[in-house]
PDB file of N, H, CA, C and O in Angstrom:
ATOM      1  N   MET A   1     -51.121 111.922  69.812  1.00  0.00           N
ATOM      2  CA  MET A   1     -52.348 111.837  69.078  1.00  0.00           C
ATOM      3  C   MET A   1     -52.817 110.407  68.949  1.00  0.00           C
ATOM      4  O   MET A   1     -52.054 109.496  68.627  1.00  0.00           O
ATOM      5  N   ASN A   2     -54.088 110.245  69.210  1.00  0.00           N
ATOM      6  H   ASN A   2     -54.708 110.985  69.471  1.00  0.00           H
ATOM      7  CA  ASN A   2     -54.708 108.939  69.032  1.00  0.00           C
ATOM      8  C   ASN A   2     -55.394 108.881  67.674  1.00  0.00           C
ATOM      9  O   ASN A   2     -56.368 109.591  67.425  1.00  0.00           O
ATOM     10  N   GLU A   3     -54.875 108.033  66.810  1.00  0.00           N
ATOM     11  H   GLU A   3     -54.083 107.457  67.012  1.00  0.00           H
ATOM     12  CA  GLU A   3     -55.512 107.858  65.508  1.00  0.00           C
ATOM     13  C   GLU A   3     -56.559 106.752  65.624  1.00  0.00           C
ATOM     14  O   GLU A   3     -56.336 105.755  66.311  1.00  0.00           O
ATOM     15  N   PRO A   4     -57.707 106.927  64.951  1.00  0.00           N
ATOM     16  CA  PRO A   4     -58.715 105.859  65.009  1.00  0.00           C
ATOM     17  C   PRO A   4     -58.170 104.592  64.341  1.00  0.00           C
ATOM     18  O   PRO A   4     -57.330 104.634  63.441  1.00  0.00           O
ATOM     19  N   GLU A   5     -58.682 103.490  64.821  1.00  0.00           N
ATOM     20  H   GLU A   5     -59.364 103.456  65.552  1.00  0.00           H
ATOM     21  CA  GLU A   5     -58.238 102.208  64.256  1.00  0.00           C
ATOM     22  C   GLU A   5     -58.711 102.095  62.816  1.00  0.00           C
ATOM     23  O   GLU A   5     -59.809 102.522  62.459  1.00  0.00           O
ATOM     24  N   ARG A   6     -57.854 101.510  62.012  1.00  0.00           N
ATOM     25  H   ARG A   6     -56.962 101.163  62.302  1.00  0.00           H
ATOM     26  CA  ARG A   6     -58.206 101.324  60.608  1.00  0.00           C
ATOM     27  C   ARG A   6     -58.758  99.923  60.392  1.00  0.00           C
ATOM     28  O   ARG A   6     -58.528  99.003  61.176  1.00  0.00           O
ATOM     29  N   TRP A   7     -59.499  99.801  59.292  1.00  0.00           N
ATOM     30  H   TRP A   7     -59.686 100.549  58.654  1.00  0.00           H
ATOM     31  CA  TRP A   7     -60.068  98.495  58.962  1.00  0.00           C
ATOM     32  C   TRP A   7     -58.936  97.540  58.593  1.00  0.00           C
ATOM     33  O   TRP A   7     -57.910  97.941  58.043  1.00  0.00           O
ATOM     34  N   HIS A   8     -59.151  96.280  58.911  1.00  0.00           N
ATOM     35  H   HIS A   8     -59.984  95.954  59.358  1.00  0.00           H
ATOM     36  CA  HIS A   8     -58.198  95.264  58.500  1.00  0.00           C
ATOM     37  C   HIS A   8     -58.951  93.957  58.227  1.00  0.00           C
ATOM     38  O   HIS A   8     -60.026  93.717  58.776  1.00  0.00           O
ATOM     39  N   LEU A   9     -58.379  93.144  57.391  1.00  0.00           N
ATOM     40  H   LEU A   9     -57.505  93.338  56.945  1.00  0.00           H
ATOM     41  CA  LEU A   9     -58.997  91.863  57.035  1.00  0.00           C
ATOM     42  C   LEU A   9     -58.107  90.729  57.523  1.00  0.00           C
ATOM     43  O   LEU A   9     -56.881  90.791  57.434  1.00  0.00           O
ATOM     44  N   LYS A  10     -58.754  89.696  58.039  1.00  0.00           N
ATOM     45  H   LYS A  10     -59.750  89.646  58.111  1.00  0.00           H
ATOM     46  CA  LYS A  10     -58.010  88.520  58.483  1.00  0.00           C
ATOM     47  C   LYS A  10     -58.053  87.469  57.377  1.00  0.00           C
ATOM     48  O   LYS A  10     -59.020  87.383  56.620  1.00  0.00           O
ATOM     49  N   LYS A  11     -57.010  86.690  57.299  1.00  0.00           N
ATOM     50  H   LYS A  11     -56.224  86.760  57.914  1.00  0.00           H
ATOM     51  CA  LYS A  11     -56.958  85.650  56.281  1.00  0.00           C
ATOM     52  C   LYS A  11     -57.391  84.302  56.851  1.00  0.00           C
ATOM     53  O   LYS A  11     -56.768  83.276  56.574  1.00  0.00           O
ATOM     54  N   GLU A  12     -58.432  84.307  57.628  1.00  0.00           N
ATOM     55  H   GLU A  12     -58.937  85.140  57.852  1.00  0.00           H
ATOM     56  CA  GLU A  12     -58.912  83.056  58.201  1.00  0.00           C
ATOM     57  C   GLU A  12     -60.383  82.869  57.843  1.00  0.00           C
ATOM     58  O   GLU A  12     -61.130  83.831  57.662  1.00  0.00           O
ATOM     59  N   ILE A  13     -60.762  81.630  57.751  1.00  0.00           N
ATOM     60  H   ILE A  13     -60.155  80.849  57.898  1.00  0.00           H
ATOM     61  CA  ILE A  13     -62.139  81.297  57.429  1.00  0.00           C
ATOM     62  C   ILE A  13     -62.741  80.600  58.648  1.00  0.00           C
ATOM     63  O   ILE A  13     -62.188  79.631  59.169  1.00  0.00           O
ATOM     64  N   GLN A  14     -63.870  81.112  59.082  1.00  0.00           N
ATOM     65  H   GLN A  14     -64.319  81.899  58.659  1.00  0.00           H
ATOM     66  CA  GLN A  14     -64.516  80.505  60.238  1.00  0.00           C
ATOM     67  C   GLN A  14     -65.464  79.405  59.778  1.00  0.00           C
ATOM     68  O   GLN A  14     -66.136  79.522  58.753  1.00  0.00           O
ATOM     69  N   VAL A  15     -65.497  78.343  60.557  1.00  0.00           N
ATOM     70  H   VAL A  15     -64.952  78.247  61.390  1.00  0.00           H
ATOM     71  CA  VAL A  15     -66.327  77.193  60.226  1.00  0.00           C
ATOM     72  C   VAL A  15     -67.798  77.580  60.177  1.00  0.00           C
ATOM     73  O   VAL A  15     -68.538  77.077  59.333  1.00  0.00           O
ATOM     74  N   THR A  16     -68.227  78.454  61.058  1.00  0.00           N
ATOM     75  H   THR A  16     -67.625  78.862  61.745  1.00  0.00           H
ATOM     76  CA  THR A  16     -69.641  78.856  61.072  1.00  0.00           C
ATOM     77  C   THR A  16     -70.031  79.561  59.782  1.00  0.00           C
ATOM     78  O   THR A  16     -71.157  79.397  59.312  1.00  0.00           O
ATOM     79  N   HIS A  17     -69.126  80.341  59.198  1.00  0.00           N
ATOM     80  H   HIS A  17     -68.211  80.473  59.580  1.00  0.00           H
ATOM     81  CA  HIS A  17     -69.439  81.001  57.928  1.00  0.00           C
ATOM     82  C   HIS A  17     -69.569  79.976  56.809  1.00  0.00           C
ATOM     83  O   HIS A  17     -70.460  80.080  55.965  1.00  0.00           O
ATOM     84  N   VAL A  18     -68.691  78.998  56.802  1.00  0.00           N
ATOM     85  H   VAL A  18     -67.968  78.913  57.487  1.00  0.00           H
ATOM     86  CA  VAL A  18     -68.760  77.957  55.770  1.00  0.00           C
ATOM     87  C   VAL A  18     -70.056  77.160  55.907  1.00  0.00           C
ATOM     88  O   VAL A  18     -70.735  76.900  54.914  1.00  0.00           O
ATOM     89  N   VAL A  19     -70.397  76.777  57.123  1.00  0.00           N
ATOM     90  H   VAL A  19     -69.846  76.988  57.931  1.00  0.00           H
ATOM     91  CA  VAL A  19     -71.605  75.996  57.361  1.00  0.00           C
ATOM     92  C   VAL A  19     -72.847  76.797  56.999  1.00  0.00           C
ATOM     93  O   VAL A  19     -73.754  76.276  56.350  1.00  0.00           O
ATOM     94  N   SER A  20     -72.895  78.051  57.411  1.00  0.00           N
ATOM     95  H   SER A  20     -72.158  78.474  57.938  1.00  0.00           H
ATOM     96  CA  SER A  20     -74.084  78.854  57.091  1.00  0.00           C
ATOM     97  C   SER A  20     -74.201  79.099  55.597  1.00  0.00           C
ATOM     98  O   SER A  20     -75.313  79.139  55.071  1.00  0.00           O
ATOM     99  N   THR A  21     -73.092  79.263  54.902  1.00  0.00           N
ATOM    100  H   THR A  21     -72.188  79.231  55.329  1.00  0.00           H
ATOM    101  CA  THR A  21     -73.131  79.440  53.450  1.00  0.00           C
ATOM    102  C   THR A  21     -73.632  78.169  52.763  1.00  0.00           C
ATOM    103  O   THR A  21     -74.449  78.237  51.846  1.00  0.00           O
ATOM    104  N   LEU A  22     -73.144  77.022  53.205  1.00  0.00           N
ATOM    105  H   LEU A  22     -72.480  76.967  53.951  1.00  0.00           H
ATOM    106  CA  LEU A  22     -73.599  75.751  52.634  1.00  0.00           C
ATOM    107  C   LEU A  22     -75.088  75.535  52.903  1.00  0.00           C
ATOM    108  O   LEU A  22     -75.816  75.058  52.033  1.00  0.00           O
ATOM    109  N   LEU A  23     -75.535  75.888  54.105  1.00  0.00           N
ATOM    110  H   LEU A  23     -74.943  76.276  54.812  1.00  0.00           H
ATOM    111  CA  LEU A  23     -76.965  75.758  54.404  1.00  0.00           C
ATOM    112  C   LEU A  23     -77.793  76.683  53.533  1.00  0.00           C
ATOM    113  O   LEU A  23     -78.870  76.305  53.072  1.00  0.00           O
ATOM    114  N   LEU A  24     -77.310  77.872  53.306  1.00  0.00           N
ATOM    115  H   LEU A  24     -76.435  78.180  53.680  1.00  0.00           H
ATOM    116  CA  LEU A  24     -78.018  78.821  52.458  1.00  0.00           C
ATOM    117  C   LEU A  24     -78.095  78.314  51.019  1.00  0.00           C
ATOM    118  O   LEU A  24     -79.147  78.410  50.387  1.00  0.00           O
ATOM    119  N   VAL A  25     -77.005  77.781  50.502  1.00  0.00           N
ATOM    120  H   VAL A  25     -76.150  77.703  51.016  1.00  0.00           H
ATOM    121  CA  VAL A  25     -76.998  77.231  49.150  1.00  0.00           C
ATOM    122  C   VAL A  25     -77.963  76.043  49.062  1.00  0.00           C
ATOM    123  O   VAL A  25     -78.693  75.906  48.081  1.00  0.00           O
ATOM    124  N   GLY A  26     -77.966  75.194  50.082  1.00  0.00           N
ATOM    125  H   GLY A  26     -77.373  75.305  50.880  1.00  0.00           H
ATOM    126  CA  GLY A  26     -78.876  74.068  50.103  1.00  0.00           C
ATOM    127  C   GLY A  26     -80.335  74.512  50.141  1.00  0.00           C
ATOM    128  O   GLY A  26     -81.179  73.923  49.466  1.00  0.00           O
ATOM    129  N   ALA A  27     -80.632  75.534  50.917  1.00  0.00           N
ATOM    130  H   ALA A  27     -79.946  76.013  51.465  1.00  0.00           H
ATOM    131  CA  ALA A  27     -81.994  76.050  50.991  1.00  0.00           C
ATOM    132  C   ALA A  27     -82.449  76.630  49.660  1.00  0.00           C
ATOM    133  O   ALA A  27     -83.589  76.421  49.246  1.00  0.00           O
ATOM    134  N   VAL A  28     -81.567  77.355  48.992  1.00  0.00           N
ATOM    135  H   VAL A  28     -80.641  77.525  49.328  1.00  0.00           H
ATOM    136  CA  VAL A  28     -81.910  77.927  47.683  1.00  0.00           C
ATOM    137  C   VAL A  28     -82.144  76.806  46.675  1.00  0.00           C
ATOM    138  O   VAL A  28     -83.086  76.869  45.885  1.00  0.00           O
ATOM    139  N   PHE A  29     -81.300  75.791  46.698  1.00  0.00           N
ATOM    140  H   PHE A  29     -80.534  75.740  47.339  1.00  0.00           H
ATOM    141  CA  PHE A  29     -81.470  74.661  45.779  1.00  0.00           C
ATOM    142  C   PHE A  29     -82.809  73.949  46.031  1.00  0.00           C
ATOM    143  O   PHE A  29     -83.513  73.605  45.082  1.00  0.00           O
ATOM    144  N   ALA A  30     -83.160  73.730  47.296  1.00  0.00           N
ATOM    145  H   ALA A  30     -82.588  74.009  48.068  1.00  0.00           H
ATOM    146  CA  ALA A  30     -84.424  73.082  47.636  1.00  0.00           C
ATOM    147  C   ALA A  30     -85.604  73.941  47.180  1.00  0.00           C
ATOM    148  O   ALA A  30     -86.594  73.411  46.676  1.00  0.00           O
ATOM    149  N   TYR A  31     -85.511  75.241  47.349  1.00  0.00           N
ATOM    150  H   TYR A  31     -84.707  75.673  47.758  1.00  0.00           H
ATOM    151  CA  TYR A  31     -86.575  76.156  46.949  1.00  0.00           C
ATOM    152  C   TYR A  31     -86.786  76.107  45.435  1.00  0.00           C
ATOM    153  O   TYR A  31     -87.919  76.010  44.964  1.00  0.00           O
ATOM    154  N   VAL A  32     -85.696  76.176  44.682  1.00  0.00           N
ATOM    155  H   VAL A  32     -84.776  76.255  45.065  1.00  0.00           H
ATOM    156  CA  VAL A  32     -85.788  76.145  43.229  1.00  0.00           C
ATOM    157  C   VAL A  32     -86.330  74.789  42.755  1.00  0.00           C
ATOM    158  O   VAL A  32     -87.112  74.721  41.807  1.00  0.00           O
ATOM    159  N   SER A  33     -85.911  73.732  43.414  1.00  0.00           N
ATOM    160  H   SER A  33     -85.275  73.787  44.184  1.00  0.00           H
ATOM    161  CA  SER A  33     -86.401  72.405  43.057  1.00  0.00           C
ATOM    162  C   SER A  33     -87.901  72.296  43.293  1.00  0.00           C
ATOM    163  O   SER A  33     -88.616  71.709  42.482  1.00  0.00           O
ATOM    164  N   LYS A  34     -88.381  72.858  44.398  1.00  0.00           N
ATOM    165  H   LYS A  34     -87.800  73.336  45.057  1.00  0.00           H
ATOM    166  CA  LYS A  34     -89.811  72.831  44.702  1.00  0.00           C
ATOM    167  C   LYS A  34     -90.605  73.636  43.668  1.00  0.00           C
ATOM    168  O   LYS A  34     -91.688  73.224  43.253  1.00  0.00           O
ATOM    169  N   ILE A  35     -90.070  74.766  43.263  1.00  0.00           N
ATOM    170  H   ILE A  35     -89.190  75.100  43.601  1.00  0.00           H
ATOM    171  CA  ILE A  35     -90.722  75.571  42.232  1.00  0.00           C
ATOM    172  C   ILE A  35     -90.821  74.775  40.927  1.00  0.00           C
ATOM    173  O   ILE A  35     -91.851  74.809  40.252  1.00  0.00           O
ATOM    174  N   ASP A  36     -89.762  74.069  40.580  1.00  0.00           N
ATOM    175  H   ASP A  36     -88.926  74.041  41.128  1.00  0.00           H
ATOM    176  CA  ASP A  36     -89.759  73.271  39.349  1.00  0.00           C
ATOM    177  C   ASP A  36     -90.827  72.174  39.425  1.00  0.00           C
ATOM    178  O   ASP A  36     -91.518  71.909  38.442  1.00  0.00           O
ATOM    179  N   GLN A  37     -90.958  71.541  40.586  1.00  0.00           N
ATOM    180  H   GLN A  37     -90.397  71.756  41.385  1.00  0.00           H
ATOM    181  CA  GLN A  37     -91.981  70.499  40.751  1.00  0.00           C
ATOM    182  C   GLN A  37     -93.386  71.083  40.583  1.00  0.00           C
ATOM    183  O   GLN A  37     -94.237  70.501  39.910  1.00  0.00           O
ATOM    184  N   ARG A  38     -93.611  72.237  41.204  1.00  0.00           N
ATOM    185  H   ARG A  38     -92.919  72.710  41.750  1.00  0.00           H
ATOM    186  CA  ARG A  38     -94.925  72.864  41.101  1.00  0.00           C
ATOM    187  C   ARG A  38     -95.234  73.286  39.671  1.00  0.00           C
ATOM    188  O   ARG A  38     -96.375  73.174  39.224  1.00  0.00           O
ATOM    189  N   LEU A  39     -94.232  73.765  38.956  1.00  0.00           N
ATOM    190  H   LEU A  39     -93.304  73.856  39.320  1.00  0.00           H
ATOM    191  CA  LEU A  39     -94.414  74.156  37.571  1.00  0.00           C
ATOM    192  C   LEU A  39     -94.776  72.940  36.715  1.00  0.00           C
ATOM    193  O   LEU A  39     -95.631  73.036  35.834  1.00  0.00           O
ATOM    194  N   THR A  40     -94.144  71.825  36.963  1.00  0.00           N
ATOM    195  H   THR A  40     -93.450  71.747  37.678  1.00  0.00           H
ATOM    196  CA  THR A  40     -94.451  70.594  36.228  1.00  0.00           C
ATOM    197  C   THR A  40     -95.895  70.166  36.477  1.00  0.00           C
ATOM    198  O   THR A  40     -96.589  69.752  35.548  1.00  0.00           O
ATOM    199  N   ILE A  41     -96.345  70.263  37.710  1.00  0.00           N
ATOM    200  H   ILE A  41     -95.782  70.599  38.465  1.00  0.00           H
ATOM    201  CA  ILE A  41     -97.724  69.910  38.041  1.00  0.00           C
ATOM    202  C   ILE A  41     -98.710  70.817  37.316  1.00  0.00           C
ATOM    203  O   ILE A  41     -99.704  70.347  36.764  1.00  0.00           O
ATOM    204  N   VAL A  42     -98.431  72.125  37.321  1.00  0.00           N
ATOM    205  H   VAL A  42     -97.623  72.507  37.770  1.00  0.00           H
ATOM    206  CA  VAL A  42     -99.319  73.078  36.652  1.00  0.00           C
ATOM    207  C   VAL A  42     -99.344  72.826  35.152  1.00  0.00           C
ATOM    208  O   VAL A  42    -100.406  72.900  34.533  1.00  0.00           O
ATOM    209  N   GLU A  43     -98.201  72.531  34.563  1.00  0.00           N
ATOM    210  H   GLU A  43     -97.338  72.471  35.066  1.00  0.00           H
ATOM    211  CA  GLU A  43     -98.174  72.230  33.128  1.00  0.00           C
ATOM    212  C   GLU A  43     -99.002  70.994  32.807  1.00  0.00           C
ATOM    213  O   GLU A  43     -99.728  70.978  31.813  1.00  0.00           O
ATOM    214  N   THR A  44     -98.901  69.957  33.638  1.00  0.00           N
ATOM    215  H   THR A  44     -98.310  69.971  34.445  1.00  0.00           H
ATOM    216  CA  THR A  44     -99.678  68.736  33.443  1.00  0.00           C
ATOM    217  C   THR A  44    -101.175  69.023  33.536  1.00  0.00           C
ATOM    218  O   THR A  44    -101.955  68.533  32.719  1.00  0.00           O
ATOM    219  N   GLN A  45    -101.573  69.808  34.522  1.00  0.00           N
ATOM    220  H   GLN A  45    -100.939  70.206  35.186  1.00  0.00           H
ATOM    221  CA  GLN A  45    -102.979  70.157  34.673  1.00  0.00           C
ATOM    222  C   GLN A  45    -103.465  70.977  33.490  1.00  0.00           C
ATOM    223  O   GLN A  45    -104.592  70.795  33.031  1.00  0.00           O
ATOM    224  N   LEU A  46    -102.636  71.868  32.996  1.00  0.00           N
ATOM    225  H   LEU A  46    -101.720  72.017  33.369  1.00  0.00           H
ATOM    226  CA  LEU A  46    -103.014  72.699  31.858  1.00  0.00           C
ATOM    227  C   LEU A  46    -103.234  71.841  30.614  1.00  0.00           C
ATOM    228  O   LEU A  46    -104.191  72.058  29.871  1.00  0.00           O
ATOM    229  N   ILE A  47    -102.365  70.881  30.389  1.00  0.00           N
ATOM    230  H   ILE A  47    -101.587  70.704  30.993  1.00  0.00           H
ATOM    231  CA  ILE A  47    -102.526  69.983  29.242  1.00  0.00           C
ATOM    232  C   ILE A  47    -103.817  69.178  29.369  1.00  0.00           C
ATOM    233  O   ILE A  47    -104.558  69.028  28.398  1.00  0.00           O
ATOM    234  N   ALA A  48    -104.084  68.660  30.570  1.00  0.00           N
ATOM    235  H   ALA A  48    -103.482  68.782  31.359  1.00  0.00           H
ATOM    236  CA  ALA A  48    -105.316  67.889  30.785  1.00  0.00           C
ATOM    237  C   ALA A  48    -106.547  68.753  30.561  1.00  0.00           C
ATOM    238  O   ALA A  48    -107.530  68.303  29.974  1.00  0.00           O
ATOM    239  N   GLN A  49    -106.491  69.979  31.024  1.00  0.00           N
ATOM    240  H   GLN A  49    -105.692  70.344  31.501  1.00  0.00           H
ATOM    241  CA  GLN A  49    -107.626  70.895  30.850  1.00  0.00           C
ATOM    242  C   GLN A  49    -107.834  71.204  29.368  1.00  0.00           C
ATOM    243  O   GLN A  49    -108.970  71.253  28.897  1.00  0.00           O
ATOM    244  N   ARG A  50    -106.748  71.410  28.637  1.00  0.00           N
ATOM    245  H   ARG A  50    -105.825  71.370  29.020  1.00  0.00           H
ATOM    246  CA  ARG A  50    -106.855  71.687  27.196  1.00  0.00           C
ATOM    247  C   ARG A  50    -107.474  70.499  26.466  1.00  0.00           C
ATOM    248  O   ARG A  50    -108.328  70.676  25.597  1.00  0.00           O
ATOM    249  N   ASP A  51    -107.046  69.293  26.817  1.00  0.00           N
ATOM    250  H   ASP A  51    -106.352  69.149  27.522  1.00  0.00           H
ATOM    251  CA  ASP A  51    -107.615  68.096  26.191  1.00  0.00           C
ATOM    252  C   ASP A  51    -109.098  67.961  26.502  1.00  0.00           C
ATOM    253  O   ASP A  51    -109.892  67.612  25.629  1.00  0.00           O
ATOM    254  N   SER A  52    -109.467  68.236  27.737  1.00  0.00           N
ATOM    255  H   SER A  52    -108.822  68.520  28.447  1.00  0.00           H
ATOM    256  CA  SER A  52    -110.867  68.170  28.133  1.00  0.00           C
ATOM    257  C   SER A  52    -111.700  69.198  27.373  1.00  0.00           C
ATOM    258  O   SER A  52    -112.822  68.918  26.952  1.00  0.00           O
ATOM    259  N   THR A  53    -111.137  70.381  27.207  1.00  0.00           N
ATOM    260  H   THR A  53    -110.225  70.608  27.549  1.00  0.00           H
ATOM    261  CA  THR A  53    -111.845  71.429  26.465  1.00  0.00           C
ATOM    262  C   THR A  53    -112.051  71.022  25.012  1.00  0.00           C
ATOM    263  O   THR A  53    -113.105  71.285  24.433  1.00  0.00           O
ATOM    264  N   MET A  54    -111.052  70.385  24.430  1.00  0.00           N
ATOM    265  H   MET A  54    -110.196  70.171  24.901  1.00  0.00           H
ATOM    266  CA  MET A  54    -111.180  69.936  23.043  1.00  0.00           C
ATOM    267  C   MET A  54    -112.272  68.879  22.906  1.00  0.00           C
ATOM    268  O   MET A  54    -113.025  68.892  21.932  1.00  0.00           O
ATOM    269  N   VAL A  55    -112.364  67.962  23.876  1.00  0.00           N
ATOM    270  H   VAL A  55    -111.752  67.952  24.666  1.00  0.00           H
ATOM    271  CA  VAL A  55    -113.402  66.923  23.852  1.00  0.00           C
ATOM    272  C   VAL A  55    -114.774  67.564  23.983  1.00  0.00           C
ATOM    273  O   VAL A  55    -115.700  67.199  23.258  1.00  0.00           O
ATOM    274  N   GLN A  56    -114.915  68.517  24.901  1.00  0.00           N
ATOM    275  H   GLN A  56    -114.163  68.814  25.489  1.00  0.00           H
ATOM    276  CA  GLN A  56    -116.195  69.198  25.077  1.00  0.00           C
ATOM    277  C   GLN A  56    -116.585  69.972  23.832  1.00  0.00           C
ATOM    278  O   GLN A  56    -117.757  69.998  23.456  1.00  0.00           O
ATOM    279  N   ARG A  57    -115.614  70.603  23.191  1.00  0.00           N
ATOM    280  H   ARG A  57    -114.662  70.582  23.497  1.00  0.00           H
ATOM    281  CA  ARG A  57    -115.917  71.358  21.960  1.00  0.00           C
ATOM    282  C   ARG A  57    -116.414  70.412  20.870  1.00  0.00           C
ATOM    283  O   ARG A  57    -117.362  70.731  20.153  1.00  0.00           O
ATOM    284  N   ALA A  58    -115.780  69.258  20.744  1.00  0.00           N
ATOM    285  H   ALA A  58    -115.009  68.998  21.326  1.00  0.00           H
ATOM    286  CA  ALA A  58    -116.216  68.285  19.732  1.00  0.00           C
ATOM    287  C   ALA A  58    -117.625  67.804  20.031  1.00  0.00           C
ATOM    288  O   ALA A  58    -118.436  67.652  19.117  1.00  0.00           O
ATOM    289  N   GLN A  59    -117.927  67.559  21.312  1.00  0.00           N
ATOM    290  H   GLN A  59    -117.268  67.682  22.054  1.00  0.00           H
ATOM    291  CA  GLN A  59    -119.285  67.138  21.668  1.00  0.00           C
ATOM    292  C   GLN A  59    -120.305  68.205  21.344  1.00  0.00           C
ATOM    293  O   GLN A  59    -121.385  67.900  20.837  1.00  0.00           O
ATOM    294  N   LEU A  60    -119.978  69.448  21.629  1.00  0.00           N
ATOM    295  H   LEU A  60    -119.101  69.696  22.040  1.00  0.00           H
ATOM    296  CA  LEU A  60    -120.888  70.558  21.332  1.00  0.00           C
ATOM    297  C   LEU A  60    -121.118  70.698  19.833  1.00  0.00           C
ATOM    298  O   LEU A  60    -122.237  70.973  19.401  1.00  0.00           O
ATOM    299  N   GLU A  61    -120.077  70.512  19.043  1.00  0.00           N
ATOM    300  H   GLU A  61    -119.168  70.289  19.394  1.00  0.00           H
ATOM    301  CA  GLU A  61    -120.223  70.594  17.592  1.00  0.00           C
ATOM    302  C   GLU A  61    -121.126  69.483  17.072  1.00  0.00           C
ATOM    303  O   GLU A  61    -121.943  69.716  16.181  1.00  0.00           O
ATOM    304  N   ARG A  62    -120.987  68.271  17.624  1.00  0.00           N
ATOM    305  H   ARG A  62    -120.324  68.082  18.348  1.00  0.00           H
ATOM    306  CA  ARG A  62    -121.879  67.181  17.209  1.00  0.00           C
ATOM    307  C   ARG A  62    -123.314  67.467  17.598  1.00  0.00           C
ATOM    308  O   ARG A  62    -124.236  67.203  16.825  1.00  0.00           O
ATOM    309  N   MET A  63    -123.515  68.018  18.821  1.00  0.00           N
ATOM    310  H   MET A  63    -122.766  68.232  19.448  1.00  0.00           H
ATOM    311  CA  MET A  63    -124.883  68.365  19.241  1.00  0.00           C
ATOM    312  C   MET A  63    -125.455  69.450  18.337  1.00  0.00           C
ATOM    313  O   MET A  63    -126.633  69.411  17.983  1.00  0.00           O
ATOM    314  N   ASP A  64    -124.633  70.401  17.970  1.00  0.00           N
ATOM    315  H   ASP A  64    -123.676  70.433  18.258  1.00  0.00           H
ATOM    316  CA  ASP A  64    -125.101  71.475  17.089  1.00  0.00           C
ATOM    317  C   ASP A  64    -125.511  70.910  15.733  1.00  0.00           C
ATOM    318  O   ASP A  64    -126.533  71.306  15.172  1.00  0.00           O
ATOM    319  N   ALA A  65    -124.721  69.994  15.214  1.00  0.00           N
ATOM    320  H   ALA A  65    -123.890  69.672  15.670  1.00  0.00           H
ATOM    321  CA  ALA A  65    -125.062  69.381  13.921  1.00  0.00           C
ATOM    322  C   ALA A  65    -126.364  68.599  14.026  1.00  0.00           C
ATOM    323  O   ALA A  65    -127.194  68.652  13.118  1.00  0.00           O
ATOM    324  N   LYS A  66    -126.547  67.881  15.116  1.00  0.00           N
ATOM    325  H   LYS A  66    -125.873  67.838  15.853  1.00  0.00           H
ATOM    326  CA  LYS A  66    -127.789  67.111  15.288  1.00  0.00           C
ATOM    327  C   LYS A  66    -128.994  68.045  15.391  1.00  0.00           C
ATOM    328  O   LYS A  66    -130.045  67.774  14.811  1.00  0.00           O
ATOM    329  N   LEU A  67    -128.838  69.138  16.124  1.00  0.00           N
ATOM    330  H   LEU A  67    -127.984  69.358  16.594  1.00  0.00           H
ATOM    331  CA  LEU A  67    -129.933  70.094  16.224  1.00  0.00           C
ATOM    332  C   LEU A  67    -130.261  70.706  14.871  1.00  0.00           C
ATOM    333  O   LEU A  67    -131.430  70.897  14.537  1.00  0.00           O
ATOM    334  N   ASP A  68    -129.229  71.011  14.094  1.00  0.00           N
ATOM    335  H   ASP A  68    -128.279  70.856  14.366  1.00  0.00           H
ATOM    336  CA  ASP A  68    -129.471  71.559  12.758  1.00  0.00           C
ATOM    337  C   ASP A  68    -130.236  70.566  11.907  1.00  0.00           C
ATOM    338  O   ASP A  68    -131.154  70.961  11.189  1.00  0.00           O
ATOM    339  N   ARG A  69    -129.888  69.293  11.963  1.00  0.00           N
ATOM    340  H   ARG A  69    -129.141  68.972  12.546  1.00  0.00           H
ATOM    341  CA  ARG A  69    -130.595  68.273  11.175  1.00  0.00           C
ATOM    342  C   ARG A  69    -132.027  68.142  11.643  1.00  0.00           C
ATOM    343  O   ARG A  69    -132.939  67.982  10.833  1.00  0.00           O
ATOM    344  N   LEU A  70    -132.229  68.210  12.954  1.00  0.00           N
ATOM    345  H   LEU A  70    -131.487  68.341  13.612  1.00  0.00           H
ATOM    346  CA  LEU A  70    -133.603  68.122  13.489  1.00  0.00           C
ATOM    347  C   LEU A  70    -134.453  69.295  13.052  1.00  0.00           C
ATOM    348  O   LEU A  70    -135.619  69.129  12.694  1.00  0.00           O
ATOM    349  N   ILE A  71    -133.867  70.482  13.081  1.00  0.00           N
ATOM    350  H   ILE A  71    -132.920  70.617  13.371  1.00  0.00           H
ATOM    351  CA  ILE A  71    -134.595  71.681  12.663  1.00  0.00           C
ATOM    352  C   ILE A  71    -134.949  71.575  11.171  1.00  0.00           C
ATOM    353  O   ILE A  71    -136.053  71.945  10.771  1.00  0.00           O
ATOM    354  N   GLU A  72    -134.028  71.077  10.359  1.00  0.00           N
ATOM    355  H   GLU A  72    -133.131  70.777  10.683  1.00  0.00           H
ATOM    356  CA  GLU A  72    -134.294  70.931   8.919  1.00  0.00           C
ATOM    357  C   GLU A  72    -135.423  69.920   8.679  1.00  0.00           C
ATOM    358  O   GLU A  72    -136.227  70.117   7.768  1.00  0.00           O
ATOM    359  N   ARG A  73    -135.501  68.857   9.463  1.00  0.00           N
ATOM    360  H   ARG A  73    -134.847  68.697  10.203  1.00  0.00           H
ATOM    361  CA  ARG A  73    -136.570  67.887   9.284  1.00  0.00           C
ATOM    362  C   ARG A  73    -137.934  68.482   9.628  1.00  0.00           C
ATOM    363  O   ARG A  73    -138.935  68.158   8.989  1.00  0.00           O
ATOM    364  N   LEU A  74    -137.971  69.352  10.635  1.00  0.00           N
ATOM    365  H   LEU A  74    -137.157  69.616  11.154  1.00  0.00           H
ATOM    366  CA  LEU A  74    -139.228  69.916  11.064  1.00  0.00           C
ATOM    367  C   LEU A  74    -139.746  70.990  10.108  1.00  0.00           C
ATOM    368  O   LEU A  74    -140.927  71.334  10.153  1.00  0.00           O
ATOM    369  N   LYS A  75    -138.913  71.502   9.279  1.00  0.00           N
ATOM    370  H   LYS A  75    -137.953  71.223   9.243  1.00  0.00           H
ATOM    371  CA  LYS A  75    -139.379  72.554   8.337  1.00  0.00           C
ATOM    372  C   LYS A  75    -140.189  72.026   7.219  1.00  0.00           C
ATOM    373  O   LYS A  75    -140.638  72.792   6.366  1.00  0.00           O
TER     374      LYS A  75
END
């Protein structure tokens, strides 16, 4: 009787597996680092946009107050 071959594991590590694993870890690290950089840029832009919006709101409030004073003078 011919029995089918059974699975077996070798206790050796191939250099190509180690190199490919290290390359994969390096690629993941680079990807995560790039995402972090992009997130920092977006946060900076968001803060700048919020500050700009606050300045514009203050300007609009001053214009509104001036218009109200002008309307009161004309009455």
